C-alpha positions as CSV (number, residue, x, y, z in Angstrom):
1,M,-83.0,97.2,-166.9
2,V,-82.5,100.8,-166.4
3,G,-82.0,100.8,-162.6
4,R,-79.2,98.1,-163.2
5,M,-77.4,100.0,-165.9
6,R,-77.7,103.3,-163.3
7,M,-76.2,100.7,-160.9
8,A,-73.4,99.9,-163.2
9,A,-72.3,103.6,-164.0
10,A,-72.4,104.3,-160.6
11,L,-69.9,101.6,-160.2
12,L,-67.8,102.7,-163.2
13,L,-67.9,106.3,-161.5
14,A,-66.9,105.0,-157.7
15,L,-63.8,102.8,-159.9
16,A,-62.9,106.1,-161.4
17,A,-62.6,108.1,-157.8
18,C,-60.5,105.7,-156.9
19,A,-57.6,107.6,-159.2
20,A,-57.7,109.9,-156.6
21,L,-56.3,108.0,-154.3
22,P,-52.8,108.4,-152.7
23,S,-50.5,105.5,-153.7
24,R,-49.0,105.9,-149.9
25,T,-50.9,106.7,-147.0
26,A,-49.2,107.6,-143.5
27,A,-49.2,105.4,-140.2
28,N,-48.0,102.4,-142.0
29,K,-46.7,99.6,-140.1
30,I,-42.8,98.6,-140.8
31,S,-41.6,95.4,-139.2
32,I,-37.7,95.3,-138.2
33,N,-36.5,92.2,-137.1
34,W,-34.1,93.3,-134.6
35,K,-31.0,90.7,-134.0
36,P,-27.2,90.9,-133.7
37,N,-24.8,90.8,-137.0
38,T,-27.4,92.6,-139.5
39,N,-26.3,96.1,-141.2
40,Y,-29.4,98.4,-140.5
41,S,-28.0,101.0,-142.6
42,D,-28.7,98.2,-145.5
43,W,-32.1,97.9,-143.9
44,V,-33.0,101.3,-144.0
45,A,-31.9,102.0,-147.6
46,Q,-34.3,99.2,-148.6
47,H,-37.3,100.5,-146.6
48,S,-37.1,104.3,-147.0
49,P,-38.5,106.3,-147.0
50,F,-39.8,106.8,-143.8
51,Y,-42.9,109.4,-143.1
52,K,-44.3,110.9,-140.0
53,D,-46.6,108.9,-138.4
54,D,-44.9,105.8,-139.5
55,W,-45.1,102.9,-137.0
56,L,-41.8,100.9,-136.4
57,V,-42.1,97.3,-135.1
58,F,-38.8,95.7,-133.1
59,Y,-39.2,92.3,-133.3
60,Y,-36.9,90.3,-131.1
61,T,-35.6,88.0,-128.7
62,A,-36.7,88.6,-124.9
63,G,-33.7,88.6,-122.7
64,Q,-31.1,89.3,-125.2
65,A,-32.0,92.4,-126.8
66,D,-33.8,95.8,-126.1
67,V,-34.7,98.9,-128.3
68,V,-33.0,101.9,-126.5
69,Q,-33.7,105.4,-128.4
70,V,-30.9,107.6,-128.2
71,D,-29.6,111.1,-129.3
72,E,-27.1,111.4,-132.0
73,A,-24.0,110.8,-129.7
74,G,-25.2,107.8,-128.1
75,Y,-26.0,106.5,-131.2
76,N,-22.5,107.6,-132.6
77,K,-20.9,105.6,-129.1
78,C,-23.1,102.7,-128.3
79,D,-24.2,104.7,-125.2
80,A,-27.2,103.9,-124.0
81,S,-26.5,105.9,-120.4
82,N,-28.4,108.7,-121.4
83,A,-31.4,107.1,-123.0
84,I,-34.3,108.7,-124.2
85,Y,-36.6,105.4,-123.8
86,N,-35.5,102.0,-123.1
87,Y,-37.9,99.5,-123.8
88,S,-36.8,95.6,-123.0
89,K,-39.7,93.6,-121.9
90,G,-41.7,91.1,-124.2
91,R,-40.4,90.5,-127.8
92,T,-42.0,93.4,-129.8
93,F,-42.0,96.6,-129.4
94,A,-44.0,99.4,-131.5
95,F,-43.0,103.1,-131.8
96,Q,-44.4,105.6,-133.8
97,L,-42.7,108.1,-135.8
98,N,-44.5,111.1,-134.6
99,E,-42.2,114.1,-135.5
100,T,-39.9,115.1,-138.7
101,K,-36.6,114.3,-137.4
102,T,-33.8,111.5,-137.4
103,Y,-34.5,108.8,-134.4
104,Y,-31.8,106.8,-133.4
105,F,-32.0,103.4,-132.0
106,I,-29.6,100.8,-130.6
107,C,-29.2,97.4,-128.5
108,S,-27.4,98.0,-124.9
109,Y,-26.6,94.2,-124.6
110,G,-23.4,94.9,-126.2
111,Y,-24.9,94.2,-130.2
112,C,-24.6,97.8,-131.2
113,F,-20.9,97.6,-131.9
114,G,-21.8,94.8,-134.4
115,G,-24.2,97.2,-136.3
116,M,-27.1,96.7,-134.4
117,R,-28.5,100.4,-134.4
118,L,-30.8,101.8,-136.4
119,A,-30.7,106.0,-137.3
120,I,-34.3,106.8,-139.4
121,K,-35.2,110.0,-140.8
122,T,-38.5,110.7,-141.1
123,E,-40.4,113.3,-143.9
124,K,-43.7,114.7,-144.2
125,L,-46.1,112.8,-146.7
126,P,-45.8,114.1,-149.8
127,P,-49.3,115.5,-150.9
128,P,-50.9,113.0,-153.4
129,S,-50.4,113.9,-156.8
130,P,-53.1,115.5,-159.2
131,P,-54.7,112.4,-161.3
132,P,-53.9,112.5,-164.5
133,S,-56.9,113.8,-167.4
134,A,-57.7,110.8,-169.2
135,S,-56.2,111.9,-172.4
136,H,-52.9,112.5,-171.4
137,R,-52.7,109.1,-169.1
138,S,-49.6,107.3,-170.3
139,A,-49.7,103.2,-170.6
140,A,-46.6,103.4,-167.7
141,A,-49.4,105.7,-165.5
142,A,-52.9,103.1,-166.3
143,A,-50.5,100.1,-165.5
144,A,-49.2,102.1,-162.4
145,F,-53.2,102.5,-161.5
146,A,-54.2,99.2,-161.9
147,R,-51.2,98.0,-159.8
148,S,-52.5,100.1,-156.9
149,H,-56.2,99.2,-157.3
150,A,-56.0,95.9,-158.1
151,A,-58.6,94.8,-155.6
152,V,-60.8,97.4,-156.2
153,I,-60.4,96.8,-160.1
154,F,-61.4,93.0,-159.7
155,Y,-64.2,93.4,-157.6
156,A,-65.7,96.2,-159.8
157,V,-65.4,94.1,-163.3
158,A,-66.7,91.1,-161.1
159,L,-69.8,92.9,-160.2
160,L,-70.2,94.6,-163.5
161,A,-70.2,91.3,-165.2
162,V,-73.0,89.7,-162.4
163,L,-74.8,93.2,-163.2
164,L,-74.7,92.6,-167.3
165,R,-75.6,88.9,-166.9
166,V,-78.6,90.1,-164.8
167,V,-79.6,92.6,-167.5
C-alpha cells in the first residue's frame, strides 16, 4: 500500500512539473494552401506570430504554381528574376525560418499580382514565463494550464484512479 501511495505521489509531482513547460515550442509546422486568389496578408494575421525555427509547408498544384523566395523589392514588384530560392517540383515545399528577419515569397506563374505572395516576419521565441505560485494562481491561469496540458492531466487522473482502486 505504501508503494502505491508513493507512485501516486510521484505521478502528482510529475503532473505539477508540467506547469513549467512553455505553451509554445520552437519548430512548429505551419501549413499553407498556396493557391491563386487568396489574401495572404489575412493569412499572416491569422497565423502570427512566427518564430525562428518554425517550418512553412507550402501545398500547391504541380505545374500550376511555384514557391519563390525573393527580397523585398522582388516581393513588391512580383519579380522573380533575382530569386534567392525557387522551388517548383512536386506539390509541397517545406521551408525553415532559420533567422529572425522578414522572409518574402511569391508565385512566379503570374499569380503574384493577384495576391499570391507572402511576407513573414520571424521573431525569437519568447522565454517561458515562470509558473505562478499556487497561492497566486488565478482561475483563468488554472483554466489555461488545464487546456494546454489536458492530455497529461487526463492520463494522470486515470492512472491515479486505477492506483487508488487497487489500494
